[in-house]
C-alpha positions, 0 to 999 in steps of 0.5 A: 465486534473484533478488537481493533489491531490496525489503523489504515490511513488513505488520505486520497482514496478512490473508486477503482475500476479494473478492466481486462482487455486483451490486445489493448490498443489506443484509438480503438474500440474495445468491448468487454464481453464478460462482466467478471473482467470489469470490476469496480471496488474501493481503492487507494493504497491504505484501503487496499491494505485494509481489504487484504488484512481483512482476508487475513482476519485482521480487524482494522479501521480505514480512515481518510477523506471521502466526498460526494456520491463516489465517496459514499459508494466507496464507504458503503462497499467497504462496509459490506465487503468484510466484517473485519473492516470498520470505517471512520472517514471525514467527508468533504465537499468535492467528489472522491477520485476515480482510478482506472486500470486496464489489464492486458494479459496478452501483451503483459501490460497494465495501464493505469490512469489515476485522478488527482483527488478532492481539495481538502480544507483546514476544517476537514484536516482538523476533524481528521486529526481529532478522529485519528488521535482518538482511534490511534489509542485503540490500534497496535499498528498504523499503515499510511499509504498512497498519495495526498490530495490537494490541500493536504500539507506535505508534512502531514505524513510526518505529523501523523507518523510522529503521533503514532511513533510517540504512542509506541505504535508500529508505523508502516508506509508505502508512498512516494513523493515529498510528503513521504520523504519528509517523514522518512528523513525524520525517522517516523516510520518503522517500515518504509517502502517507497512506491517506485512504480511511476518513478525511480527517484528517491531521497534525491537520487535516481535509482538505476543500478542494484547498488543505487537501490542498496544504498537508498535502502541503507540510507532509509534505515540510517535515517531512522526506519527499522526496515526499508523495502525497495522493489527492484525490477519486477521479481525482486525486493531489496530489504535493509535493516540494521543487521544487513541488506538482502535481496528477495527474488521470486524463483518463477517469472512474474507476468507484469499484468499480474502485478496489480495489488502486489505492493499492498499485499507485501505491506499487509504481509509485513503487518501480519507478521509484525503484529505477532512479533514487532522485532522480526523484521526480516521474517516480516519481509519474507512473509510480505514477499510470500503475500505479494507472490500469492497475489500474482496468482490472480489477475487484478486485486484479490482477497488472499488468505493466509493459506494462499500465502503459506503456499508461497513461502518457498517461492522466492530466494534470499541472498545477502547483499551486505 
């Protein structure tokens, strides 16, 4: 039995299916000839962080909503994957969603198809809040990441974040959309990382130029976050704290087909460092960047170790932007 350090919140978990298909084309039949190129595992951004933290030997509890046969598979696999993960999910009537990622290393592409998720009723919300409030007392850090399913109010991240912040916890979030921005605008996150994979619209503006990303990162900090992390193109991240703005950029080219799970690895690296010193934000971003680069060494999501991360601490450059 390990002492709980991190609480991860995945309001919309999934059963993730990852398939590797070279030269993938629509309207054609593709066969997977090697079983290792077809993987089924628990998913959702918070759960992904739980899995990576377990590889770093950080005891954590995964929370959220699960439903039906698929939900039971997600929880069962989570419990068997690592002794560092405990689960505390609320079950609902509708099925947990399934997500599909088609990785094509030949054309350097990732095609993702994500489902909507089950409907969450008022009873389930109240049950989750009770469990969350009790579990919160045991953790040092809360990670809330990903989308919200139907029925969850758009201010729910704000509500959960306010509880965690009032309890003096480190609160880290990666998401996109109104539910994320409401919480950002109320300054409840210690670290805010907008998930810009599907859109470049954040805080009411389109992010096109580097200055756009810098301004958005600075605005996030101005609104109350201690650190903002914004992915800039494939190989770089804009980091803002109250002390300035920096660019972390990988020295080597990173193939797009190796990007799956890198954002979650970045978050896990940040959490790992902040658990050791909750005020070293730039150093936490550096470790997050090293973790993300370590993840790119693999196709698909992987349990990276602290040794893997240590090998990548010199794999990126840092420059001050403001």
